[in-house]
C-alpha positions as CSV (number, residue, x, y, z in Angstrom):
1,X,150.2,149.4,29.9
2,X,147.1,151.5,29.3
3,X,145.1,148.6,27.9
4,X,141.8,147.2,29.3
5,X,141.6,143.9,27.5
6,X,143.6,141.7,25.2
7,X,141.8,139.7,22.4
8,X,143.1,136.6,20.6
9,X,141.3,135.6,17.4
10,X,141.8,132.2,15.8
11,X,141.2,132.6,12.1
12,X,141.0,130.3,9.1
13,X,143.0,131.7,6.2
14,X,141.1,131.8,2.9
15,X,142.9,132.4,-0.4
16,X,139.7,133.7,-2.0
17,X,137.4,136.0,0.0
18,X,137.8,137.0,3.6
19,X,139.4,135.0,6.4
20,X,136.9,133.2,8.7
21,X,136.9,133.6,12.5
22,X,137.0,130.2,14.2
23,X,136.8,131.6,17.7
24,X,138.3,134.1,20.2
25,X,139.5,134.6,23.7
26,X,139.3,138.0,25.5
27,X,141.1,138.6,28.7
28,X,141.0,141.6,30.9
29,X,144.1,143.3,32.3
30,X,142.9,142.4,35.8
31,X,142.6,138.7,34.9
32,X,146.2,138.7,33.5
33,X,147.6,140.7,36.4
34,X,145.9,138.6,39.1
35,X,148.2,135.7,38.4
36,X,151.4,136.2,40.3
37,X,153.4,133.9,38.0
38,X,151.4,134.9,34.9
39,X,149.0,132.8,33.0
40,X,150.0,129.6,31.1
41,X,147.0,127.5,30.2
42,X,144.7,126.1,27.6
43,X,141.5,128.2,27.2
44,X,138.3,127.3,25.3
45,X,137.5,129.5,22.3
46,X,134.2,131.5,22.5
47,X,131.8,132.2,19.7
48,X,132.2,135.3,17.5
49,X,129.5,134.5,14.9
50,X,126.2,133.1,16.4
51,X,125.6,131.1,13.2
52,X,129.0,129.3,13.2
53,X,130.0,126.3,15.3
54,X,132.8,127.1,17.8
55,X,135.1,124.4,19.0
56,X,138.7,124.2,20.1
57,X,141.1,125.7,22.5
58,X,144.3,127.8,22.5
59,X,147.3,127.5,24.7
60,X,148.5,131.0,25.8
61,X,151.3,132.2,28.0
62,X,150.9,135.8,29.4
63,X,152.9,137.6,32.0
64,X,152.9,141.2,33.2
65,X,156.5,142.3,33.9
66,X,157.0,145.2,36.2
67,X,160.2,147.0,37.3
68,X,160.8,150.3,38.8
69,X,160.7,152.3,35.6
70,X,158.1,150.5,33.4
71,X,155.7,147.6,32.9
72,X,155.4,145.4,29.9
73,X,153.4,142.4,28.8
74,X,154.9,139.2,27.5
75,X,152.5,137.2,25.3
76,X,153.0,133.8,23.6
77,X,150.5,132.0,21.4
78,X,151.8,128.5,21.8
79,X,149.3,126.1,20.1
80,X,145.7,125.5,19.2
81,X,143.8,122.2,19.0
82,X,140.5,120.7,18.2
83,X,139.5,123.6,15.9
84,X,136.2,123.6,14.1
85,X,136.6,123.1,10.3
86,X,135.9,126.2,8.1
87,X,136.9,125.0,4.6
88,X,134.7,123.1,2.2
89,X,137.2,120.2,2.5
90,X,136.3,119.9,6.2
91,X,139.7,121.3,7.4
92,X,141.0,124.7,8.4
93,X,144.2,126.7,7.7
94,X,144.4,128.3,11.1
95,X,146.4,131.3,12.3
96,X,146.1,133.6,15.3
97,X,145.6,137.3,15.4
98,X,146.4,139.3,18.6
99,X,144.8,142.7,19.0
100,X,146.3,145.1,21.5
101,X,145.6,148.8,21.8
102,X,144.5,149.1,18.1
103,X,147.6,147.2,17.0
104,X,147.5,143.6,15.7
105,X,150.0,140.8,15.1
106,X,149.5,137.4,13.4
107,X,151.0,134.0,13.8
108,X,152.0,132.0,10.7
């Protein structure tokens, strides 16, 4: 539980070149822990690249679990909606990337 913040990046998968960042959410440990029953809400994405349009939101569920011996974090990326298009076709192939203590995991 030695983390300071948790970041969620919503990405557009590209078969050629690098994946594009659509937007991100960063939450501090204090913001997550201040909610007695955890956090379960839609959050607006924020801009990563100042030259790119940011639009959309992500539905996250986060809960700090504490018992006498250890603490843990339960995190669910539930859904995203109204995402800005990043492909030439005017659509996106979105996926999420969670970064936590120099580890990352991705949604399909």
